[in-house]
C-alpha positions, 0 to 999 in steps of 0.5 A: 512452521512455514504457515506460523512464519507467513502468518507472522509476517502478514500480521506485523506488516498489516498492522504497520501498513493499515496504520500508515493508509497503505496495504504492505504490497510494496514489501509483500512482492518482494518477500514472496518472490525471494521466498520461491514464488514466481513473480506474477504469483506474488503480485496476485497474492499481494494485491489480495492482501492489500484488499484485505488489509486496507478494507479492514482499516477502512471500516475503523476510519469510516466509522471515525469519519475520517475518510473525505469520499469526495477526494477519494472518488476520482483516485478510485475511478481512474486507478481502478480503469488503469490497473488492468493496463498495468497488469497486461504490462507486467505479463509482456515484459521479463521478470528482470524488467518488472523487478528493476521498475518495481526496485526503483519505485520502491527507492522513490517511495522510501525517499518519499516516506522518509522526507514526508512531513507528517506532523499534524495531528489534525488538518495541516491548514485548509486543502486544496480546492475541489477542482484541484484535488480532482484533476490530481485525483484523475492524473495521479489515480491513472499512475496509481492504477497502473503501477498497482496493476503491473508491480502489485502495490496499492500506491498508498506509499505516494498517495499519503504524501500527496494528500498531506501536501493538499492539506490533509492532516496525519489521520485523515491522509492515511484514512482516505489513502486506505479507501483508494488503495482498497479499490486500486488493489482489488482492480489489480488483483482481479487482473491477476487472478488467473496467475494465483497459484497457492494453496488455499488454506495458506492464502485463507490463513494470510487473508484472515491474519491481515484482516486482524492486523488491519483492524489493529494498526487502523486503532493504533491511530486513536490510542489514548496513550499520548507517548505511544501515540506519538511514537507511531506518528513520529518514527514509524514513516521513518522506520518504513522509508529506511526498510523500503530502501534497503529492499530496493538495494537488495532486489538491485543486488539480486538482479546483478547475476541475471 
């Protein structure tokens, strides 16, 4: 029953987050922690599932030629460099401090997702200049990498709205974000690999499920049924934002007695 429960959770979340250009760790970490795993193990597993989900999604997005590699490159470079620093911080501070920061980050992500204007079906207009995208990529990438290493999240929740503001469309923003999250999560996971304490058969099952879910979620972007596709585009981000805010509240509530 425990195995089926984990598989069901990972399957649903990997579909949702690969569609949104994210990995899902922002929910995996508190969920696994609540289910009894220590925080560092939860972070390591969440980052690994992030890697698998975004790798699977990126395969589809690259085939569809929706990934902007020039924009992704500075994000990938700086986030991969910063992730080990974030991992060092997470091992140096108490769990309560990490969880408090995590809850604030989750709440901020929830507000960003709820109020981001995801209404473009192609490109939202002319993109910012390559120089502007490069500078933003380096600066924001350092933040994403630090957050990935410290809290076990890939940063896609922040990156997708930023890409939309830079002129990316509803398809190219999640596609480019997924590739960045893949590398930021991989760097973070390698920094936490020594903390991984879990049954390998359970980990393999979760990983395979995330791989399948990532394929399904990334392909939902190209549904031919207009009504169903519009539903995903218009409402999924709002539902996600509400879920993130609820998680932030529950995290804060769980810390009251500690």
